[in-house]
N, C-alpha and C positions, 0 to 999 in steps of 0.2 A: 647577560649580554647577548646580543644577536650574533649568531654564527654566520660568517660570510664566505666560508670556504667551499660550499656546495652550490651547484647549479640546479636548474629545474630538472635536468636529466638525472642527477643524483637523487633528487627527492622522488622522482617517478620510480626509480629503482628501489628506493626505500619502501614505497608502498607495495611493490612486487614482493619484496622480502617479507614484509609483515603479513601479506596474504598467504604466502607459502608457509610461514610459521603457523598461522592459524589453521590452515587446512591440512598440512602434511606432518607437522611436528608436535604441536602442543597436545592434540588429542591422544597421542601415543606415547608421550615421553615418560609417564609414570610406569608404563609396562616395560619400556626399554631400561629404565633404572632398575626394575626388579630383575630383568633378564641379564643385565650387565653388558648389553650390546644393542645397537639399533638394527633395524631391518635393512636389508640391502635395497629394498624398494624405495626408501626415502632418498637414497643416493641417486637412483634413476630418476626420481621425481625432481630432484634438484637439478639434474642434467637437463631434463625437459624444460624446466623453468628458466634455464640460462644462468644458473647460479654457480656453475662449475666451469673453470677454465675461462673466466672473463678476460684474462690477459693473454690467452692463447690465440694465435692467428686464426682467422676464420677458415682458412683452407684445411685446418685440422679439426674443425668443429667447435672452435672457441668463439668467444665474443669479440676478439680483436680489439679490446679496449685496455691499453696498458695503464690507464689512469688509476692509481692506487686508491683514490678516494672512493671508488666503487667497492673495493675490498673493505675500506673503513666503514662504509654504510652497512655492509653485511655483518661485520664484527659488532658494530654498535647494536644492531637490532637483535642479534642472537644473545648478546650480553644482557640486554634489557628484558628479554623474554625469559632469562634464566635457563637457557637451553644449553646442555652440556654434551648431548649425544653426538649428533652429526658434526664432526670437527671439520667443517668445510674450509675454515681458515687455514688449518694445517695443510690440507690438500692443495688449496689454491695458492697460498701466500708463502709457504715454507718449501714445499716439495715442487710445486709448479715451476718456479724459476730455475731449479736445477735441470728440469727436463727441457724447458724452452731455450736455455742458454748453453747447455752443455751437450745435449743429444745431437747425434748425427741426423741427417735427413731421413735415413732409413729407420732410425730409432723413433723419430718423431711420427713417422707414418704408422709405425707399429703401435705406439703407446698413447699418443695424444688424443686420437678420436675417442677411445674408451675412457681416458682421463676426463674428457669434457662431457661425456654422456652419463657418467656415473657407473659404467660397467666395470671399470678398473679403479679400485680404491687403493690409495697409496700410503706408504709409511716410509720413514727414514730411521735406520737402525745404527745408532752410534754408541749409546751408553751401554757399558758392560758391568757385570757385578763388581769388578775390581777397577773400573776406570770410568769415573763420572766427570769430575771437573777437568781431569788431565787427559786430553785426547791423545797425547803422546804415549799414554799407558795402554792403548788399545792392543789387545792380544789376538783378536780374530785374524786369521791368516788366509791368504789366497795364494796357493802355489801354482805356478805356471806349468801347465802340462801340454804345451804346444798349441792345440786348437781350443783349449778351454782352461779355466781356472778350477782348482779344487779348494772349496771354502770350508774352513773349520773354525768353530768358536761359538760363542753365545752372546746374546744381547738381552737387556732387560729394560723395563719401563717403556716399552715401545707402544705408542699410541697407534690405534688401528691394527695392532699386532694380530688380532684374531681375524679381522675382515680383509686385511690387505691382500691385494692381488699382485702388486708390484712393491718390492721393498728395496730401497736404496741402502745398501750395506757398506759401512765404512770398514775396510779391511787393510791389513798390512800386506803389501805386495813385494816388499823387500825384507830380508832378515835383519837389516839394521834398525836400530831403535830411532826414536825421535819422530818428528812430524813429516819428514821428507819421504817416508816410504808408504804413505797411506794412499789408497785409491778408492773410488766409488764403483761398486758393482751392483747391477740391478738383478735381483733374484725374483723370479716369477713363481706364482702359485703352481704347485705340482712338481717343483724341482725335487728330484730324489735327494734324500738326506737333509731336506729342509723341514724342520718340525717346529710346531708351535707349542709352547708350554701352557700353563694355566692362565686364565683370565684373572689378572691380579686384583685382589680385593682392596680397593682404595677407600679412604675416608670420605672422598667426594668424587664428583664427576662420574657417578655410578653408571650412567648410560653409555659412557665412552669406553670401549674395550681397550685395555692396556695389558700387554702380554710379554712373556719371555719368548725368545726365539733361539733355536738351536740349529747349528749347521754341522753335519757329520759327513765329511767327504762329499759335500754337495757340489756337483759339476755346474759351472756357470760358463756359458759360451763366451768366447772372446768378444763377440759383437755386443755383449751386455756391459762392457766397460763404459762408464759414463764420464766423459771428460778425459783429461790427460792421465796417463799412467804415472803413478806416484805423485799426482797433483791434487790428491783429495783434500789435504789440509788447506791449501789455498782456495779451492772451490768452496769449502765449508765457510770460509771467512767472508765470501763475497755477498752473501744474502743476510748477514746478521742485522744490519740496520733495519731492514724491512721487517724481519721477524720480530725484533724487539719493539719496533713501532706498533706492529699489530697487537702485541700484548698490551702495550700502553693504552691503545685505543679502547680495547676491551675493558681494561681496568677502570678508566675514568667513566666509561659508560655505565658500568655496574655501580660505581660509587654514586653517580648522579641519580640513578634509578632508585637505589636504596634510600638516599636522602629524600627523594620525592615521596615515596610511600611512607617513610617514617614521619615526615612532616604532616602528612594527612592523618596518620595514626594518632599522633600526640594531640591533634586538634579534637579528635573524637573520644579518645580514651580518658576516662575520668578517674581521679584518685583524690581522696579527701574532699569529695564533693565538688570538684571543679576539674576542667580539662587539664591534662598534663602540660599543655602549651601555656598555661597561666603561671607555671613555675619558672622562676628566673633561671635556675640551673638548666632546665630543658631548653629554654630560649637561647641560652649561651651555647649549649651543645649544637643546636641547629645552626646558629650564626657562625660558629667556628667551622663546622663541616661545609656549609655553603661557601664560605670564603675560600677554604682550601680547595674545594672542587672547582670554583671559578678560576682561581689562579692556575691550577693544573690544566684545566680545559684550554686556557689560552696558550699554554706552552705546548701541549700536545697538538693542538690545531696548527700552531706555527711549524712544528716538526712535520705535520702532514703536508703543509704547503711546500716546505723545503724538499721533502721527498718527491713530491709530484714533479718538481723540476730537476730532480737528480742531485740536489745539493745537501741532503742530510748526511752528516758524518757519523762515525761510530761513537764519538763522545756524546753528542747530543741525543742520539738514539738510546744510549745507555742511561743517560740522565732521565729521559722520559720513561724508560722501562722501570728503573728502580723506584723512582719517585711515585709514579702513578700506581704501581702495584702495592707499594707500602701504604699509600693513601687509601687504596681499596681495602686493605686489611684493617686499617684503623677505623675507617668509616663503617665497615661491616660490623666490627665489634661494638662500636658505639651505638649503631642503630639497633643491634640485637639487644643491648642493654636497655635502651629506651622502650623496647617492646615488652620488657619484663619477661614473665614466664612464657608468654605466647611466642616470644622470640626463640625459645628453645624447642618449639614444636615444629616438626619437620614439614607440616603442611603450610607453614608460613614461608614466604619467599626469602625473608632475611635469614632464616635458619639454613635453608639450602645454600644460600649465597655464602654463608659462613664456612661450610665445609668445601663447597666447590671452589671457592676463591683462594683457599689457603695455598694452593700450588703456584699461584701467580708469581710470588717472590722467589720461586725456586726454578721453574723451567725457563728455557730461553736464556739462561744465565742467572745465577742467584744474585740477590742484592749485593752480596759481598764481592762477587766477581765484577759486577757493574761498577762499583766504587773503585775497584782495583784498576779497571780499564781507564776510567776517568782520571784517577790519580796519576797513573803512569803516563798518560798522554800529556798531562799538564806539567808533570815534574821530571819525567824521564822518557821523552818521546821514543827514543831508540828501543826501549824495553816494552813499549806499549803493546806490541803485537802478541807477545807471549802470554799476555793476560787473557787472550781470547779462548783459552782452553777451559771449557766450562761444561756443566751438566745440562742436559736437555731432556725433558720428559718426552719431547716429540721424537726421540730416538736416542 
């Protein structure tokens, strides 16, 4: 079915993204996977190309284009290219809205130009060794010392943890438990007492650095409070629909791409003297995946349309996230099976997609948390908000 959600401007941007990937990313990605981290130069190249801060106001060096469909184009092209290193979507679509909506004018002038140029790489630090799904269990503390905060605690599974220059840290600013005492503090590279642990050895997304972070009496200036004091939990809830939609966009793009290359493969690969495509079972597999992808594409595109006009709610974003990522997982597994032994070879895209994509049903809110949100909203709306406490590999 023909997609009708994009304009000529979006398609021009798509060509720009493809050219950037071909020139600045794909020739280096294997080396980045071996290194476990991308070069900082690719971030600066992305900034020069206008791929960072597309929704940030032009006065701060951004693109001044709030239309999320441009972010969707970027996510689709990175997904189809099998690129896991430069997590531009995390930078733009997850962390960017916190800075644009919560930062003071002085903070915007300090941070947004570098955010858009690629000079300042960002991360968000929520997940702790003992607090994943339950944000109310966060133990990192920030003690008020008059003109600054003293930060103590640790975080884990932090994407961009090695490269990040600005880290939005979720910390407890009151001794009381629960969600009401959380605040967002921006910790900058070079802060005394801020240490990075090892670059974590993941089964996939090898080129994307993911680290442990430690804070030992780290002083954070009062002017680095982001948003309202003790308002961190509410701030974290405001951008969830966009974050989950971005993951869904990536998931269906991966599934469609794998279906495309697998369809071509079974037409060429022969077994028992004839192409695999001549076997009824293979045709049924392709037919089922194509149908599931087409149905999912229609729903995700509808969610994109709704989000563009500010109408996407948490329930439908959660539906899109869990369904599209579970579909990606199923399609990847079936496509690998149809590739046979070659599907297990790491040089084949389907093999890399198998390991890279497994995280999709976990970060941004697990499938189980998504179902809980949907179920509570439909059956017990008053309790729906508490289901938002979830794990995020993005922090």
